[in-house]
N, C-alpha and C positions, 0 to 999 in steps of 0.2 A: 527526325527531330528538327523543329524549326527554331530551336533556341539558338541565339547567336553563338557562333563557334569561337568564343573567346577562350584562349588557351589558359586563362587564369581561373576558369570555372570548371567544376566537375559535377556531373549528374549522379545522384544516388538512386539507383533503380533496383534496390533489393527488396522493396516493400511488396507484400503479398496481398493482392486484391484490395489495394488502397482505396480505389474509387468506391468500392462496395462497402468496406468496413471502416472507412475513415474515422467516423465519430465514435464507433465502438472502440477502436484502437486508442483514440485520444482519451476517452474516459478511463479505460483500464490502465493505461500508462500513467496518466495524471494521478490516479488513485495510488498506484504503486510508488510513485515519486513522493507524494505527500506522506505516505506511511514511512518511507525511508527517512525523510527529513524529521518526522515526528519521533520515531523510535530512536534514531541515533542521537538526536538533540537532547532528548530526555535523559539518556544515560550519561552523555557528556556533561550535561548541566548538573546532574546529581554528583558526579565525580568532582567537578570544578567547585561546586558550592560547599562541599563537605570537606573540611580540612583533615578529618580522620582518614579520608580516602586519598590523600595526597602522598601515596606510596607508589614505588616503582610499578608494581603489578597493575594498579588501577590507572596510572598515567599511561602505560603502554596500551591498555584497553581503550582509553580515551583517544589516543593517537590513532589506533586502528579504526575506530569509528569515524574519526575526523577524515581519515583517508577514504573511507567509504562515501562520505558526503562529497568529497572532492571528485571521486570517480562518477558518482551519480550526477553531479552538477555539470560534468563535461558532456554527458550523453543525453539526459532527459529533456532539458529545455530545447535543444536543437531538434530532437526527435518529435516533440510535441508540436513545434512550429512546422515541421515537415508534413505532419498529418493533415494540417489545415491549409497547406500551400498547394497551388496548382502544379508547381514543379518542385521537385526535391533537388535543390541545387546548392552548392557551397563554393566559396572561393577556394583556390588552391592553397593559399596561405592559411585560411581558417581550417581547411581540411588537415593540413600538416600539424597545425596546433592541436586539433582534437586528437589526432593519432599520437602525438607526443604525450598529451595529458593522460590518455587512456592507458598507454603502455607504461608510463611512469606510475600511475595508480596500481597497475598489476604487479610491477616489480617491487614497488614499495610495500605492497601487501605481504610479499614473501619475506622481505627484510624485517618488517615489523613482527611478523610471526616468529621469525628466528630470534629476534631480540627478546620476545616474550618467552620463548623456550629457554633461552639463557637465564632469564630471571627465575623461572620455575626450577630449572636445574640447580642453580646455586642455592635457592631457598630450601630445596628438599634434600639435595645431596651434600651440600656444604653449609649447613645452617649457621655454624659458628663464624664463618667467613663472610656471611651475607652482607652485613653492614659495611664491611671493608670493600668487597668486590662490586656491590651494586649501590654505590653512593649516588646522591642526586646529580653530581657532576658527571658521573658515568652514564646515567640515564639521559642527560642532555646530549652527551656525545653520541650515544647510540641513536637517539632520535634524529640528530643532524645527519649521521651516516645513513640512516634508513631512508631519508628523503633526498639528500644531496647526491649520493652515489647513483641511485637509479636515474635521477634527472640528468646527470652527466652522461651516463651510458646511453640513455634513450636520446639525449640531445645530439650525440654524434650519429646515432642511427638515422635520425630525422634529417640532419645535414647531408648525409650521404644520399638520402632519397631525394632531397630538394634539388640536388645538382643534376638529377637525371632529366633527360629530354623525353617528354611524354608524347606518344603518338596516338593514344586513345584517351578518352575523357569521360568514360562512363564506368562507375563502380557498381558492381552487382551486390551491393551491401546497403545497410541502413545507417551506417556510420563510417567514418574514415579509419581504415586499417592500413598500417604502414606497408605490410607485405602486398596487400591488394593494390596499393598505389604503385609500388615497385613493378608489379606485373603489367602496368599500363605503359611502361617505358619500352622504347624500341631500341635502346642501346644495351651496352654490356652491364649486366647486374651481378656479376660474379663477386665484386667487392661487397655489395650489399648483402648477398647471401652468406658470404664468409663472416662478415661482421655480425649479421643477425644470428648466426649459429654461435658465435663467440659470446654474444650477450645472453643468449639462451643458456649456454653452459655456465656462465659466470653468475647470472642473476637468479637462476632457478635451482640448479643442481646443488651448489654448496648449501643454501638455506635448507633445502629439503633433507639433505644428508645430515646436516647438523641437528635439525629438529628430530629426526628419527633416532639419531644417536642419543640425544638428550633424554628422550622418553624411554629408550631402552635402559639407560642408567637409572632414571627415576623409578621405573618398574622394578628394577633389580633392588633398589634401596627399599621400596615399599614392601617387597616380599620378605625382607629380612627384619621388618619392624612389626609393631602391634597392629591389630585390626583397626583401632581408633586412628592410628597414624596413617594407615592406608586410606581410610575413609576421608580424612581431612586433606591429604595430599591429592587424591584423585578428584575430590570436589573442586579444587582450583584448576586442575589440569584438564578435566573432561571437556569443559567448554572450548578450550584452546585446541584440543585434539579434533573435536567436531568441526570447528571452523577451518583448521588446517586441511583436514581431509576434504571438506566441501570445496574449498578454494582450489586445491591441487587438482581435484577431479575436473572441475569446470575449466581450469586453465589448460589442462591436458586436452580436453575436448576442443578448446579454441585453437590451440597450436596445431592439432591434427586437422581440424576443420579448415584452417587457412591454407593448408597444403593440398587438401583433397576436395576443394570446392566443387569441382565438376563431377565428383563421384557420389555425391549424396543428394537427396531431394532438396529442392530450394527451401522449402518451409523448415526442414530440419536444420539446414545450413544457417538460416536466420536465427532460429531459436538458440542454437549452440553458440552463435556469435555474440549474443548479449547475456548469456548466463552469468558471466562473471560480474556484470554490473547490475544484476537483478537479485540473484540468490544471496551472495555474501552480504551486501549492504542491508538486505531485508532481514536475514536471520541472525546476523552477528549481534545486534543489540538485544534481540529477543533471547538468544541463548545466554548472553552475559547477564541480562536483567533477571532471568528466571533461575539460572543455575548458581550464580554467586550470591550467597545469602546477604552479604553486607550491602550489595547494590539493591537487591530485591527488597530488603527491609526498608531502605530509605525511599525507594520508589513508592512502596505501599504507604509509608508515613506521609510523604509529600502529597499524594493524591487523596488520602483519607482526610488530611488536614484541610486541603482545599475544598473538599466536599462538606 
């Protein structure tokens, strides 16, 4: 490498056959990014513009889709720029900022999904207490918690990484990953590993356990009620379950992938590393737009009126 050995810069060398497929990658990723922006923005706009949808369930959906836009905005513009650049390079500070934002997006996704599970649990299992337990003030507090706590947890993780002395400056990835940066250090990383494990246990396992518990209870209530009740309940829960399952699987792949980078083919490694910022942001608005009748009817009305 004849690039200046400035310690404040990192090289991103995870791209596969970039010289050969540069413009193909650019067109495909640009198309995906535009679709993500359009799909998510349409559903958010429908919820925002219709006062009848200013209810907790739809507000949580809008927050989830807004989080998807945040995650996409952190990755795609830099990725598109790298495709057209001679060298895929980033400053160390910008790299740490990207890692912070991507991790915050991921953890916030889990907290938002758990808040949505709480909303569905109270609505179906405790309908008479719903207005008391899920007030608008409660929704605001939950949303603040869903974004502030992950930001704080990941902020500490990034600070611990930032203090490390690096002795290598090449990331075998296409975006900045905190654990990949940690592995560039030539110092003691035991504190980073311990805190990373703590964040994983606190940020992922409690929301997953709570969501599973909520849906076990919801299923139990549905089985004791009429067929019509089951249909209506599952109609609102099914999209959430699909999204939770999809995000959990892709997050699991990324966590395993970051630990086993040397044991899987590079192309598989790169695909697994971006799944969480491709699949959920792309399918979330589609699932909610098609499966939830209140949103779907308003989307149809909006576009038929424009035509």
